N, C-alpha and C positions, 0 to 999 in steps of 0.2 A: 439665445441663452449665452451669458458671458462665462468666461472661464471658471470664475469662483462658484458661480451657481451651478455649473456643470459638474464640478468636483464634488460638491456637497450633495448634489443629486446622486451621483454614482455611489457615494459612500454609504447611502441608505441600504444598499444591497447586503451589507454586512448583517442585517436583521432578517434576511430571508431564511426560511427554515432549511435546515440540512439534516436529513436523516439517512440511516443506513450508510452507505458508501456511494452516494449518487450526486455527481457533479454536473448533472445535465443542465442545471440552471445556467452555467456558464459555458459548458461545452456544447450543449444542444443548440445554442444561439451562435456558437463560433466565437465567443468573447474570449475564451481560453482554447488554444490548440497545442498539440504536442506532436513533435516528429516522430516518425514510425521507429520502433526498435528493429534490429536485424533478425529477430526471432519472434515467434508467437507463443507465449506461455499457454494460452488457451488451447491452441492446436496440439501442443505437446501433451497437456494435462488430459485432453479429450481422448487421445489415443491410448494413454496409459489407463484411464478409467475403464475402457472396454476390456482390458486384460486384468481387471482387479476383481477380488471377491470381498475383501474387507478394506475399505478405505476411509481416510480421515482428511477433512479440509480444516486447516488451521487458520484462525483469524478470518472467519468467513464474512464478517461485516453484517450486513443485512440480508446476506444470502443471494445478493443480486447476481454475482458472477457464477457461483456454483450452480444456481437454478438453470443456467443456459447450457450447461454441459451434459444434460441428460441424453440418453438413458443411463440410470445408475445401477451398480451391482446391488445385490440383495442386502448388504451390510454397509451402510454409509453413516458416518458421524461427522459432525462439525463442531468446532470450538469457537467461542467468541469471548474476549476479555473486557469489551466495553459494554457495560450493563445495559444502556439504553438500546443497543442493537440486538440483544439476545431475543426480546420478544418479537422484533421485526423478522429476524432470521427464522425463528420458530414458526411463524405464521406463514412465511414464504416457503420453507423447505419441509416442514413436517407432512405436508400433504403428499409429498414425493417419497416419504419413507426415510427421510433424514432425521437422525437424532441429534438435536442441538444442545450442546452443554456449555455453561458458563465456566470459565477457569480464571484463576488469579496468578498462578505461579508456573512459569514455563518448565521449571524443573520438577514439577509435581503434577503431572497430568492424570486425569481420572480414568486411566485405562490399565488393563492387564498387560503384563509382559508378552512381547511377541504378538500383539493383537493385530497389527495391520500389515498388509502386503503393498500398500500405496499410501503415502502421506503427501498431501499437497499443501504448498504454503506460499501464498502470495502477499508480499509486504507485511508479514507478521514475524515477530520475534520468536526465537526458539532456543532450546538447549539441545546441542548435539547429542550429549549423553543421554538425555531422555528420549530423544528420537530413536536412539539405538535400543533403548530398553523396550519400547513399545513396538519396534519393527520386528517382523518375522524375518528368518533367514532368507536373504535375497530380495527383500522389499525394496521398492523404489521410493526415493525421496526426491521430489521436484519443487524447487523453490525459485521464485523471482523476488529479490530483495531490493530495498531502496538503500543505496550507499550513503555513507556519512558525509559526502560533500554535496547532497542533493540540493539543488536550487540555492546554492551558497550566495548567488548574486543578490537574492532577496535580503538575506542578512547583511551583506555589504551595505546595500542602500539604506537599510533601516538602522544600521550601526549597532548590530547585535552579533556577537560571536556565535559560531556554529556550536552545537551541543558537543562538549569534550568527551561525553560518554559514548557518543556514536561516531565521532570524526574519523576514526580509523577503521570504521567498518567498510569493508571492501572485498572483492573477489578473493584476493590472496589470503586474507585473514580467515574467511569462511571456509575455504578449501582446507586450510591447515587444521581448523577445528574438527571438520568432518573426518578427515583422515585419522587424526588422533583418537576419534570416538569410534572407529570401526566401520567407516563407509569407504567404498571405492568409488571415486568420481568417474563418471561416464561422459558428461559433456559439461561445459562451462563457457561463459562469455560475459563480457561487460561492456556498457555503452553509456554515453553521456548525450541523450538526444536534447534538442531544444524544446523548451516549453514557452510558449509565447502568450502574453497578456495584451489585450487590445484596449483595455480601459482599466482605471484604478479600482472600479467597483468590483470587477472580476478578481483582482488581486486581493482585496480586502475580504471578500467572501471566502476565497481559497485560504487565506491565513487564519480565519476564524474556524474553518473546518479541520484544519491540521495544526493544533496548538503546539506541537513539539517543535515546529519551525521557528516560530517567535513565541516562547512560552508565556509571556505576559501580554500578548498582543491585545491591544484595544485601540480604537480610532482616535481617541483623545491624547493618549501617550505618544502616538507616532504622526500626529497631524502634519507637522512640517516635513517630515521625510516622505510621508505619503504624497504630499503636494508636490515636492520635488520630482517624484516618479511620474505623477500626473503630467507635470510640465514636459517631461521627456517624452512620454507618450504622445502628447500633443504635437510635439515637434517631429518625432521620428515615426509615429504611427503605432508603436508597439514597445513592449518591454520584454526582452529575451532573457531567460535564465537556462541553466543546464541541469536537467535531471541526472541522477546517477542511479543506474540500475545494473544488477547482475543476475545471471541465470545459472542455476547448478541442477544437473540431474546425477543423482548418486544412487548407489545400491548397498544395502546392509550386508556386510560380510557374514 
């Protein structure tokens, strides 16, 4: 197979189905790999769940991650803002007693004041003031966030600026917002692990799944740029980018 045929063959992967929040099509085969973080959000969350009575998981996706953190307390809720994922999450989580709710506005969640003693949030937006409203006194808020410079090398290679709305989203900004909204920070950390793509098909599949990275992404519009990355991978063996992640554990005052 010559290089042009190989390039076009890989690009067909962009049409492969993507549901919930499952990247196993490219991670399960090792076509995309990510450097380990210096913390485990899952371990921290699992410990907190065992000490909770009323918990909320924000932005649960298809419920894939939350379902692995059982056993749950008696009162568990999950929110999801991406409509196609809501039915998937309900099918996966409701058999375990989780109430899954769709929501639209971070600042207007469908819960009573002081409802939760634990709120989990992995890679989901939030309003710090709304978190304070629905948290009971002493409630724990645990979040792992995607920072504003996440995988900026992809944008550089495709010639697309980072989203200005999120570009300054980082640990320092988040800590300031939480403090001003009535939370006391217990732990925090920030990291920039390497994410490696071993073929251009894995990158194209990834970009289709996360439309906020390149908002107007489609193969035809970026054919030349993708081909340049493909050639780089052929020469070097991979294309490295840096993720941007930060972790916060805070307590409502």
